[in-house]
N, C-alpha and C positions, 0 to 999 in steps of 0.2 A: 579607639584611641587609648593608649596607655601612658600614664605619667609616672616617670621614674625620678627618684632623687639621685642626683649625680654629684660626685665630688672630684675635684681636680687634684693634681699632685701637690698643689699649694694649700689644700684644705678648704677651698671655697666650695660651698654646697649650693646647687641650683637645680631647677626642675628641667627635665627633658621630656618632650612630648613625642611619641612615636606611634606609628600605625599598629605595630605589634612588636614582639620580642625580636623577631628576625630583623626588622628594620633597625632596632637598636644595635644589634650585633654587626650588621653590615655597615652602618654609618660609623660606629666606633672603630671598626677595623680599618676603614678608609680615613680615619682621623678627621671626620667631618663634625664630630661633637666637640665643641670648644667652650671653655669656661668664659662666661660673659664678663668676668672681672679681670682676669690675667691673660685670657686667650690661649691657655694651655690646652692641648688636645690629648694630654695624658689624663684620662678620666676613668672612673669606675662607678658602678652602681653602689649605693649605700642603702641600708635598711631604712624603710619609712613605714609610718603607720597607715593602714588603709583608710580611705575616706569613702563613705557610701552616701551618694547623693540621690535624693528622691524629690517628689513634688513639694514636700514640706520644708526642704532645706533652704536656708537663707544665708546670704553672705555674712550677716551678723553672727550667725551660729558658728561659723568657721573662724571668726576673728574676735571672739569674745563679745562683750556687750556693746562695743563701739563699732558701728558700721563706718566704712570709709567710702565717700562718694567718688565717682569716676573723676571728677574735677580734682579732687585731692590727690588721687593716684597719679594723674597726669602732672600735677604740680610737683609731687615728690620725685617723679621720674626726671622731670626737667631739672630740678635742683640737684639731683644726683649727677646727672650728666654735666651740669655747669661746674660742679665741684670736683669732678674726677676725670674730666677729659680736656685735653688741650685743643683749642680751636685753631685749626690750620686753614680755615676759610676755603677758598676755591683751589687750594693746593692739596686737597685731601688725597687725590689719586697719586700724585707725585710722592707725597710723604709716606703714604701707605705702601707703595711699591718699595721705597727705600727701606722701610722697616722690615718688610717681607724678605728683602734680599740681604738684610743684615748690615746695610750701610748706615742705618740710624738705630739708636736704642729703641727697644720695644717699650711702647707706652700706649695709653688710651688716647685716641685722637677723634676729633669730630670736624666736620666740614661739609662742603658741597661738591657734587660731581655732575658731570654731564652724562647722558645715557651712553655715549661712546666711551667715556672713562670707566663707567661701571662695567661695561662689557670687557674692556681691557683688564680690569682688576680680576674679573671672573676667569678670563683666559689664563692669567698668570697664577691663578690659585690663591689669590689674596682673600682671606676671610674678612667679611665686613657685613654689617647689618644696617639697613636703612630704617631710620625711625623718624617719620615726619612728626615734628612737635609743633602744635599750634601755639601761637602767641597767647599768653595767659595774662589777663588783667589782674592786678594786685587784689 
């Protein structure tokens, strides 16, 4: 597994995980690598510093002195999605198709789909990610 730093045409930097360099080249050529912020598929690799992980490595070593618990990470993810995605409820597939076809403005949306709707979105080439978020107590 190789982790690359990737940057989209709008300057958003994110990580991409690939089986090998050939997988990166093939997926990028097919426009399968998309920015998680703006969904742009015009992306390139950017220089990154190497990380060497061994038995002694700990999450706190990579994040400074302050370790982040999995619950905190999930809460931060939930908060990011709440603040940056429009909730379209059970109309997700319908709205996603309209955005994909250019009938509605491009924007971040969230909602629910049936398995049949997910299959339809895949067949139409609509890029989406399922993120099951558990309910979090305050």
